[in-house]
C-alpha positions as CSV (number, residue, x, y, z in Angstrom):
1,M,11.3,37.7,4.1
2,K,8.6,35.9,2.0
3,T,8.9,32.2,1.4
4,K,10.4,31.6,-2.0
5,I,9.5,27.9,-2.3
6,I,7.7,25.2,-0.4
7,L,8.9,21.6,-0.7
8,I,6.4,18.9,-0.1
9,H,6.9,15.2,0.6
10,P,3.3,13.9,-0.3
11,P,1.6,10.8,1.1
12,L,1.8,7.9,1.1
13,V,5.0,6.0,1.9
14,K,6.3,4.1,5.0
15,L,6.5,6.5,7.9
16,S,9.7,5.0,9.3
17,E,12.2,7.9,8.5
18,P,12.3,11.3,7.0
19,P,12.6,11.8,3.2
20,A,16.2,12.0,2.1
21,G,15.6,13.8,-1.2
22,I,13.9,16.7,0.3
23,A,16.4,17.0,3.2
24,K,19.2,17.2,0.6
25,L,17.3,19.9,-1.3
26,A,16.8,21.7,2.0
27,G,20.5,21.7,2.7
28,C,21.2,23.2,-0.7
29,L,18.6,26.0,-0.4
30,K,19.8,26.8,3.1
31,D,23.5,27.1,2.0
32,N,22.4,29.4,-0.9
33,G,20.2,31.7,1.2
34,V,17.0,30.8,-0.4
35,S,13.8,31.1,1.9
36,Y,12.0,27.9,2.0
37,R,9.6,25.7,4.0
38,I,9.4,22.0,4.2
39,I,6.3,20.1,4.7
40,D,6.4,16.4,5.3
41,A,2.7,15.9,4.4
42,N,3.2,12.0,4.5
43,M,4.1,12.3,8.2
44,E,1.6,15.0,9.0
45,G,-1.2,13.5,6.9
46,I,-0.9,10.0,8.4
47,H,-1.0,11.2,11.9
48,F,-4.0,13.5,11.1
49,L,-5.9,10.6,9.6
50,L,-5.2,8.3,12.4
51,G,-6.2,10.8,15.0
52,Q,-9.4,11.8,13.4
53,T,-10.5,8.2,12.7
54,A,-9.7,7.1,16.2
55,L,-12.1,9.8,17.5
56,E,-15.1,8.4,15.7
57,N,-17.7,6.7,17.8
58,E,-19.1,4.2,15.4
59,W,-16.8,1.2,14.4
60,P,-17.8,-1.6,11.9
61,D,-16.3,-4.4,14.1
62,R,-14.6,-5.3,17.3
63,W,-11.1,-5.2,15.6
64,S,-11.7,-1.6,14.4
65,K,-12.9,-0.6,18.0
66,R,-9.9,-2.2,19.7
67,A,-7.5,-0.5,17.1
68,C,-9.0,2.9,17.5
69,K,-9.1,2.6,21.3
70,N,-5.5,1.6,21.6
71,L,-4.1,3.7,18.7
72,K,-1.8,5.9,21.0
73,A,-0.5,2.8,22.8
74,N,0.3,1.1,19.5
75,I,2.0,4.0,18.0
76,A,4.1,4.2,21.2
77,A,4.9,0.5,20.9
78,L,6.2,0.9,17.4
79,Q,8.5,3.7,18.7
80,N,9.8,1.5,21.5
81,I,12.8,-0.9,20.9
82,E,11.4,-3.2,23.6
83,T,8.4,-3.9,21.2
84,Y,10.9,-5.5,18.7
85,K,11.9,-8.3,21.2
86,N,8.4,-9.7,20.6
87,K,7.5,-10.2,17.0
88,S,3.8,-11.0,18.1
89,R,3.6,-7.8,20.1
90,Y,5.1,-5.9,17.2
91,S,2.7,-7.5,14.6
92,R,-0.4,-6.6,16.6
93,A,0.7,-3.0,17.1
94,A,1.5,-2.6,13.4
95,Q,-1.7,-4.4,12.1
96,D,-3.9,-2.4,14.5
97,V,-2.4,1.0,13.5
98,N,-2.7,-0.1,9.9
99,R,-6.5,-1.0,10.6
100,V,-7.2,2.7,11.7
101,L,-5.6,4.1,8.5
102,Y,-7.5,1.5,6.4
103,L,-10.7,2.8,7.9
104,A,-9.7,6.4,7.1
105,G,-9.6,5.6,3.4
106,K,-12.9,3.6,3.1
107,P,-15.3,6.5,2.7
108,Y,-13.2,7.8,-0.2
109,G,-13.0,4.5,-2.1
110,A,-9.3,4.4,-1.3
111,H,-7.2,1.6,0.1
112,L,-4.8,2.8,2.7
113,T,-2.1,0.9,4.4
114,L,1.1,1.9,6.3
115,S,3.0,1.2,3.0
116,D,0.7,2.0,0.1
117,F,-2.2,4.0,-1.3
118,S,-4.5,3.0,-4.1
119,N,-7.8,4.0,-5.3
120,N,-10.8,2.1,-6.7
121,M,-11.4,4.6,-9.6
122,L,-8.0,6.2,-10.4
123,A,-4.7,4.7,-11.5
124,P,-1.5,6.5,-10.8
125,A,0.0,5.1,-14.0
126,R,-2.6,7.1,-16.2
127,S,-1.9,10.8,-16.7
128,A,-5.6,11.4,-17.3
129,D,-6.4,9.9,-13.8
130,L,-3.8,12.1,-12.2
131,L,-5.2,15.1,-13.8
132,Q,-8.7,14.0,-12.5
133,A,-7.2,13.8,-9.1
134,A,-6.1,17.4,-9.5
135,R,-9.5,18.5,-10.6
136,M,-11.3,16.9,-7.7
137,P,-9.0,17.1,-4.7
138,D,-11.8,16.8,-2.3
139,N,-12.2,13.1,-3.3
140,N,-8.9,12.4,-1.7
141,P,-8.9,10.9,1.9
142,F,-6.1,13.3,2.9
143,Y,-8.1,16.3,1.7
144,P,-9.3,17.3,5.3
145,Y,-5.6,17.5,6.3
146,F,-4.0,19.2,3.3
147,S,-6.8,21.7,2.6
148,A,-6.3,23.4,6.0
149,R,-2.5,23.0,5.8
150,L,-2.0,24.3,2.4
151,M,-4.5,27.2,2.9
152,A,-2.5,28.4,5.8
153,V,1.0,28.2,4.1
154,M,-0.3,29.8,0.9
155,K,-0.5,32.9,2.9
156,E,3.3,33.1,2.7
157,E,2.8,33.8,-1.0
158,P,5.5,31.3,-2.3
159,E,6.5,31.7,-5.9
160,F,7.1,28.0,-6.2
161,V,5.8,24.8,-4.7
162,G,7.8,21.6,-5.4
163,F,6.6,18.0,-4.9
164,S,9.0,15.1,-4.4
165,V,7.3,12.0,-5.9
166,N,9.3,8.9,-5.7
167,Y,6.6,6.1,-5.6
168,L,3.4,5.4,-7.4
169,S,1.7,5.3,-4.0
170,Q,2.5,9.2,-3.8
171,A,1.2,10.2,-7.3
172,L,-2.5,10.5,-6.7
173,C,-2.1,12.4,-3.4
174,A,0.6,14.8,-5.0
175,F,-1.8,15.7,-7.8
176,A,-4.8,16.2,-5.4
177,M,-2.6,18.6,-3.5
178,I,-1.4,20.3,-6.7
179,G,-5.0,20.8,-7.7
180,F,-5.9,22.4,-4.5
181,I,-3.0,24.8,-4.8
182,K,-3.9,25.7,-8.3
183,N,-7.4,26.4,-7.3
184,I,-6.2,28.8,-4.6
185,N,-3.6,30.5,-6.8
186,P,-3.2,29.5,-10.3
187,G,-0.2,31.7,-10.6
188,I,1.9,29.6,-8.3
189,K,4.5,27.5,-10.2
190,I,4.4,23.8,-9.6
191,V,7.7,21.9,-9.8
192,L,7.6,18.1,-10.0
193,G,10.7,16.0,-9.1
194,G,11.7,12.7,-7.5
195,S,12.7,9.2,-8.7
196,L,9.2,8.4,-10.2
197,V,9.2,11.6,-12.2
198,T,12.9,10.6,-13.4
199,S,11.5,7.2,-14.6
200,W,8.6,9.0,-16.4
201,A,11.0,11.3,-18.1
202,A,13.1,8.3,-19.3
203,L,9.9,7.0,-21.0
204,G,9.6,10.3,-22.8
205,A,6.8,11.7,-20.6
206,G,7.3,15.4,-20.3
207,I,5.5,18.4,-19.1
208,E,2.9,18.2,-21.9
209,K,1.3,15.3,-20.0
210,F,0.3,17.6,-17.1
211,S,-0.3,20.8,-19.1
212,G,-2.0,23.5,-17.0
213,V,-1.2,21.7,-13.7
214,V,2.5,21.2,-13.5
215,D,4.8,24.0,-14.7
216,E,8.4,22.3,-14.3
217,M,9.5,18.7,-14.2
218,I,13.0,17.9,-13.0
219,A,14.6,14.5,-13.8
220,G,17.5,13.3,-11.8
221,A,19.4,15.2,-9.2
222,G,17.3,18.3,-8.5
223,E,19.8,20.8,-6.9
224,E,21.2,22.4,-10.0
225,K,17.9,22.8,-11.9
226,L,16.0,23.9,-8.8
227,L,18.6,26.7,-8.2
228,Q,18.2,27.8,-11.7
229,L,14.4,28.0,-11.4
230,L,14.9,30.1,-8.3
231,G,17.3,32.5,-10.0
232,V,20.5,31.4,-8.1
233,E,23.5,31.4,-10.4
234,D,26.7,29.5,-9.6
235,G,25.1,28.3,-6.3
236,H,26.7,25.7,-4.0
237,K,25.1,22.3,-4.9
238,N,26.9,19.8,-2.9
239,S,25.5,20.4,0.5
240,L,25.0,18.4,3.7
241,P,21.3,17.1,4.1
242,D,19.3,19.1,6.4
243,Y,17.0,17.3,8.7
244,D,16.0,20.1,11.0
245,D,12.4,20.2,9.7
246,F,11.6,16.6,10.4
247,P,10.8,16.0,14.1
248,A,12.0,12.6,15.0
249,Q,9.1,11.9,17.5
250,F,6.6,11.6,14.8
251,Y,8.1,8.7,12.8
252,L,7.1,5.2,13.4
253,S,10.5,3.8,14.5
254,P,12.3,3.3,17.9
255,G,14.6,6.3,17.5
256,F,15.5,8.7,14.7
257,V,16.6,6.8,11.5
258,L,19.1,8.9,9.6
259,P,19.0,8.4,5.8
260,Y,22.3,9.0,4.0
261,S,23.4,8.6,0.3
262,A,27.1,8.2,-0.4
263,S,26.3,7.8,-4.2
264,R,23.8,8.3,-6.9
265,G,23.2,5.5,-9.4
266,C,24.8,2.0,-9.3
267,Y,28.4,1.1,-9.5
268,W,27.6,-2.3,-11.2
269,R,24.9,-1.2,-13.8
270,G,25.3,-4.4,-15.6
271,C,22.1,-6.4,-14.6
272,A,19.6,-7.3,-17.3
273,F,16.4,-5.3,-16.9
274,C,18.0,-2.8,-14.6
275,P,16.2,0.5,-14.5
276,E,19.4,2.4,-13.7
277,R,20.9,1.1,-17.0
278,A,17.8,1.7,-19.0
279,E,17.4,5.2,-17.7
280,E,21.2,5.8,-18.3
281,N,21.7,7.2,-14.7
282,P,25.4,7.8,-14.2
283,Y,27.2,6.5,-11.1
284,L,28.3,9.4,-9.0
285,P,29.9,8.5,-5.7
286,L,30.9,11.0,-3.1
287,S,34.5,10.9,-2.2
288,A,35.7,9.0,0.9
289,T,36.8,12.3,2.3
290,Q,33.4,13.8,1.9
291,V,31.6,10.9,3.5
292,N,34.0,10.9,6.4
293,Q,33.3,14.6,7.0
294,E,29.5,14.5,6.5
295,L,28.3,11.2,8.1
296,P,30.0,11.9,11.5
297,L,28.5,15.5,11.5
298,L,25.1,14.2,10.9
299,V,25.4,11.5,13.4
300,K,26.7,13.8,16.2
301,K,23.9,16.4,15.4
302,H,21.0,14.0,15.3
303,Q,22.1,11.1,17.6
304,P,20.3,8.5,15.4
305,A,19.3,5.0,16.5
306,L,20.1,3.9,13.1
307,V,21.9,5.1,9.9
308,H,20.1,4.0,6.7
309,L,22.7,4.0,3.8
310,L,20.5,4.6,0.7
311,D,22.9,3.7,-2.1
312,N,21.6,1.4,-4.7
313,A,24.5,-0.7,-3.8
314,L,27.3,-0.1,-1.3
315,S,30.5,-0.3,-3.3
316,P,33.4,-2.5,-1.8
317,A,35.4,0.8,-1.5
318,L,32.7,2.4,0.6
319,L,32.3,-0.7,2.8
320,K,36.1,-0.7,3.3
321,N,35.9,3.0,4.3
322,L,33.1,2.4,6.7
323,S,35.1,-0.4,8.3
324,Q,38.1,1.9,8.9
325,K,36.0,5.2,9.6
326,P,32.9,4.0,11.6
327,P,29.9,6.4,11.6
328,S,29.5,6.0,15.4
329,A,26.0,4.6,15.1
330,P,24.5,1.3,14.0
331,W,24.0,1.3,10.2
332,Y,22.7,-0.9,7.4
333,G,22.2,-0.7,3.7
334,F,22.1,-2.8,0.3
335,A,25.2,-4.6,-0.9
336,R,26.1,-6.8,-3.8
337,V,27.7,-10.2,-3.1
338,S,31.4,-9.9,-3.6
339,K,34.7,-11.4,-2.8
340,E,35.1,-8.9,-0.1
341,L,31.9,-9.8,1.7
342,A,32.9,-13.5,1.4
343,D,35.8,-12.8,3.7
344,A,35.0,-13.5,7.3
345,D,37.5,-11.0,8.6
346,F,36.2,-8.3,6.5
347,C,32.6,-8.9,7.6
348,M,33.9,-8.8,11.3
349,S,35.3,-5.4,10.6
350,L,32.0,-4.3,9.2
351,K,30.2,-5.6,12.4
352,Q,32.7,-3.7,14.6
353,S,32.0,-0.5,12.6
354,G,28.2,-0.7,13.6
355,C,26.8,-2.7,10.6
356,V,23.7,-4.6,11.8
357,I,22.2,-5.9,8.7
358,L,23.0,-6.1,5.0
359,K,20.3,-6.4,2.2
360,L,21.7,-8.7,-0.5
361,G,20.1,-9.2,-4.0
362,I,21.0,-12.9,-4.6
363,E,17.9,-13.2,-6.7
364,S,18.3,-16.9,-7.9
365,G,19.8,-20.1,-6.8
366,D,20.5,-21.2,-10.3
367,Q,23.9,-20.1,-11.5
368,E,22.7,-20.3,-15.1
369,V,20.0,-17.9,-14.5
370,L,22.4,-15.4,-12.7
371,N,24.7,-15.6,-15.7
372,K,22.0,-14.8,-18.1
373,L,20.8,-11.9,-15.9
374,N,24.4,-10.6,-15.8
375,K,24.2,-10.3,-12.1
376,G,27.9,-10.8,-11.7
377,I,27.1,-13.1,-8.7
378,N,28.8,-16.5,-8.1
379,L,26.7,-18.8,-5.9
380,G,29.9,-20.0,-4.2
381,D,30.6,-16.3,-3.2
382,A,27.0,-16.0,-2.1
383,S,27.2,-19.0,0.1
384,A,30.6,-17.7,1.6
385,T,29.1,-14.3,2.2
386,L,26.0,-15.6,4.0
387,H,28.2,-17.7,6.3
388,A,30.7,-14.9,6.9
389,L,27.9,-12.5,7.9
390,K,26.4,-15.0,10.2
391,K,29.8,-15.6,11.8
392,A,30.3,-11.9,12.3
393,G,26.7,-11.4,13.7
394,I,25.4,-9.3,10.8
395,A,21.9,-10.2,9.8
396,A,21.2,-11.1,6.1
397,Y,18.1,-9.7,4.4
398,V,18.0,-11.7,1.1
399,Y,16.1,-10.6,-2.0
400,L,15.0,-13.4,-4.4
401,L,13.3,-12.9,-7.7
402,F,10.9,-15.3,-9.4
403,G,9.5,-15.4,-12.9
404,T,12.3,-13.7,-14.9
405,P,12.5,-14.7,-18.5
406,Q,15.6,-16.8,-17.8
407,E,13.9,-18.8,-15.0
408,T,12.1,-22.1,-15.3
409,E,10.4,-24.1,-12.7
410,V,13.6,-26.2,-12.4
411,S,15.5,-23.0,-11.7
412,A,12.9,-21.9,-9.2
413,R,13.4,-25.3,-7.3
414,K,17.1,-24.7,-7.3
415,T,16.4,-21.4,-5.7
416,L,14.4,-23.1,-3.0
417,D,17.3,-25.8,-2.5
418,F,19.8,-22.9,-2.0
419,T,17.6,-21.1,0.5
420,V,17.0,-24.3,2.4
421,A,20.7,-25.0,2.5
422,H,21.4,-21.5,4.0
423,S,18.2,-21.0,6.0
424,D,20.4,-20.8,9.1
425,C,22.2,-17.9,7.7
426,I,19.2,-15.9,6.3
427,N,17.4,-13.7,8.7
428,F,14.7,-12.1,6.3
429,L,13.5,-13.0,2.9
430,N,12.1,-10.5,0.3
431,L,10.3,-12.6,-2.2
432,A,9.1,-10.9,-5.5
433,I,7.6,-11.7,-8.8
434,F,9.6,-10.2,-11.6
435,N,8.1,-7.0,-13.4
436,L,9.5,-6.3,-16.9
437,P,10.6,-2.6,-17.2
438,V,9.3,-0.9,-20.2
439,A,12.5,0.9,-21.0
440,N,14.7,-2.1,-21.4
441,D,17.0,-3.0,-24.4
442,T,17.3,-6.6,-23.3
443,A,13.5,-7.4,-23.8
444,Q,13.5,-7.0,-27.6
445,N,12.8,-10.8,-28.2
446,L,9.9,-11.0,-25.8
447,Q,6.2,-10.7,-26.7
448,T,4.9,-7.9,-24.5
449,E,1.7,-6.1,-23.5
450,N,0.6,-3.5,-21.1
451,F,1.2,-4.3,-17.4
452,Y,-0.8,-1.4,-16.1
453,K,-3.4,0.3,-18.2
454,G,-1.9,3.7,-18.5
455,D,0.5,5.9,-20.5
456,L,2.8,6.2,-17.5
457,S,3.3,2.5,-16.8
458,L,7.0,1.6,-16.0
459,Y,6.4,-2.1,-16.7
460,S,5.1,-4.4,-19.3
461,S,3.6,-7.9,-19.2
462,F,5.4,-10.6,-21.3
463,H,4.8,-14.1,-22.5
464,H,7.4,-16.3,-20.8
465,P,9.4,-18.1,-23.4
466,A,9.3,-21.3,-21.2
467,G,5.7,-20.8,-20.1
468,W,6.8,-19.9,-16.5
469,D,4.4,-17.0,-16.4
470,R,3.5,-14.9,-13.3
471,Q,0.7,-17.1,-12.0
472,N,2.9,-20.2,-12.3
473,A,5.7,-18.4,-10.5
474,R,3.3,-17.1,-7.9
475,N,1.7,-20.4,-7.2
476,F,5.1,-22.0,-6.7
477,L,6.1,-19.2,-4.4
478,E,2.8,-19.4,-2.3
479,K,2.3,-23.1,-2.3
480,T,5.6,-24.6,-2.3
481,F,8.4,-22.2,-1.5
482,K,6.9,-20.3,1.5
483,K,5.5,-23.5,3.0
484,H,8.9,-25.3,3.1
485,P,9.6,-26.1,6.9
486,A,12.9,-24.4,6.6
487,V,11.7,-21.4,4.8
488,A,8.4,-20.7,6.6
489,P,9.9,-19.4,9.8
490,I,12.1,-16.9,7.9
491,V,9.0,-15.6,6.0
492,R,7.2,-15.2,9.3
493,R,10.0,-12.9,10.6
494,M,9.2,-10.3,8.0
495,P,8.0,-7.0,9.7
496,E,4.5,-6.1,8.5
497,F,4.3,-3.2,6.3
498,F,7.7,-1.7,7.1
499,T,9.7,-4.8,5.9
500,S,13.5,-3.8,5.6
501,N,13.0,-0.5,7.2
502,H,12.2,-2.1,10.6
503,A,14.1,-5.3,10.1
504,P,17.3,-4.0,11.6
505,F,15.6,-3.3,15.0
506,F,14.8,-7.0,15.4
507,T,18.6,-7.7,15.3
508,M,19.9,-4.9,17.4
509,P,20.6,-5.3,21.2
510,C,18.0,-3.5,23.3
């Protein structure tokens, strides 16, 4: 039977776990009897470039020579839980593997890391540059990999090829691969989907932006539209994710990480500047019954070292369900500060269910700023939550956001004070400078300008009403916040490149 569609996960994103979106589509296609092939080009492409670069005999410096010589050992180290007992050993392995990938991009004017892809000449936020990437696919550093790979699978004569593009770091590679396919066979229909495509669609960017290159764009959940394109009527859309085509041994984590979504959208959807609200994405949770059926099945089948719950925010109802029906594997995810998490007994029940780390978007240590951002967070509850998690033995991965229109330097210093006061309860810190989403109804009173030079930019620059602009916020963050004696040790704990994807492994017993 001929392959009806090929689904591709393009480079470049963190190679710590398989892509959940394509796995969900794979389950849907399998349940509906559609012939398909999955290509994790991110995984295959990164390993290809690493292997080819390590074989070269000329290195620009001693670091590069060492990194190439020890590539296999360093990859093995990132896949060994023992490495995570020693942060220095982990850091050296990650930085050396990253060095080899960096070398692979240099001849193409590309900057490759284990978490990002950028190009000196082309910008992923410009549709003209994406089309240029499609016209000249051989200018992409992954071309030696995907030219041979795609040439081979095109012999299966698929009718459709779908690309799941979730991050800007994937866009240029996706369009280079699309251009190569169109050169081979202009008649193949290219389908573009993923969360980045959904955001582009929310800005009003449609198929006309990529005329002659992309044939269909799917915004939001892709199952229903994809089945329609494939001619499947009244098909089964709510399928179990299928990870059979994602070999665990090729991901850079100590064991298979199982991604799972118990909902789409966000149950809160109230935060100012929230993309979910701006894009009007509905909140669609799975029932507790379905979660209790699916998650144990996936865990039993794949025996994961870790379950990554992908929900934008784990609802109190889902957390309660997990505490009562444990998934039988260690797990982590993102949660909102709540009355439930402020309860020590509840946190202990989460720990007993396998929770090893919770990511918390506290954002600011100034209650006035939180109120203006409509975060729905009380700093008293945030404090109680951090203490309750520590008492239960659950690590806290805290997100803080600087430079919002509501923040001033005084507010930022209050955030520093809050962090210092709770430094014994915070295991990891994600520190970010605020980006103003283009599609946002709460930014009407701000003077804005383009953040990226491009018609697909998701963000705008703005003139801060209090003069607390990005540079001032960044200077405070780098010169004051990160250098505080109580904060600096937390900052140094952050896993290089993989950040929250590897953070749980530093907290788990070996």
